[in-house]
N, C-alpha and C positions, 0 to 999 in steps of 0.2 A: 504494500501501499503505499502512496506516496502522498503527503501532507506537505501543505507550503504555511509558514508563518512569516509575518512582518513584526520583527524584531526589530530594537534599538541596536545601531551600530557598535556599543561595547557589548552588549549580548553577542551578538555575533560574531563578534572578535575574540572573547572566551572561548566560544562553542567550536570555532575554528580549532581551537589546540586540540580540541576532544573530537572530532567530526568522526571518528571511526569506533567512538563509545556513546552516540549520539541517543540509541534503542533505550542503552543501561542508564544513562540517564533520565529520560524520561519516565524510565518504569519506578527509580527511584526516587524522582520527582514526586509521582502520583503515590507512589506508597508515602511518602510524609506528608502530602495534603491529607489522606485519607485519615492518618492516625490523629494531622491537628483539627481535625473536623469531629473526629468522634464525640459524640455528646456524653459528658458525665463520667468520660475516662483521663480529668485532669490528676486525678491520683498519678500515673503512671508519670508525668513528665517532673510534677513536684518531686517525686522518689527521685528520679533519675538523677534531676538536677543536683540537688542534695548530694548525693552520691559522688557525681562529676565534681563538684568540690573539692573531695578529699577531704573529706571531714577526722575528726580525729577520733579514734576508737571510742573515747567516749561519746563524744555527740554520735556517731552511729548506734551505740549501745542506748543513747535516751530516745532515739526515733521513734515516734508515735504517728500515727496519722491526724492528718488534720480533720476537723472538726466536720467540714465540708465531705470528706472521703469517709470518715465512720458513719454520717447519716445515711451517705449513696450502700456501704454495704451494709447496716442496718435493713433501710429499706428495701435490697436486694433478698437478703435473708429472710424478712417478714414475709414478703411476696411469695417465695419459693415455698415457706410453710404453709398458707393457705392455699394461695392461686393456681402457683406454680408460673415458672420464668417462660417469656416469649423467646424464639430463638436469639436475639440481639442481647435481650438480658441475661442469657444464658451463656452468650460470649462476654459479654461484659465482666459478667463473675469466673468466667475463665480467666480473663485477661486480671483481676482481683487475684485469682488465685498465686498466677505467675507473680505478681507483683512481692505478694506475703514470701515465696520462695526466695526471690532474689534479698529481701530484707532479713528473713531470715538467714541466708548465706551471709552475708555482708556482717550480722552480729555475731555471730559465732567466729567468723574471724575477726574481728574486733575485740572479742572475748580472749581469744589467741594471744593476738598480739600484746593483751595488756597483761596475761598471766605470763607471757616470755619477758615481757621487764620487769616484773615486781621480781626485789629481792628473796631469798630463799630464807 
């Protein structure tokens, strides 16, 4: 398939450097756009931005969900107990479970790091 775009000159100059990777760039850009526009899953971005800041082990151990994230999780749990989740909500729930897994791994490593630095 052939697609034509009208792009600013500075974007064209950047894309010329990656001409052989344009399909991959578009695919990654679409994934990023879809991730950013997913309603209700702001928790992932918050946690990943926090972890990307390379916090101290103490800060990782102290990490707790924001009030907004906790409310979203509580609402999904309640809905699952009462009427069940829609496919979109089930996907959201799976995302939260994955986020929890990431946080548990980070906290486990933070505990190990603290244990290594403590005098015996």
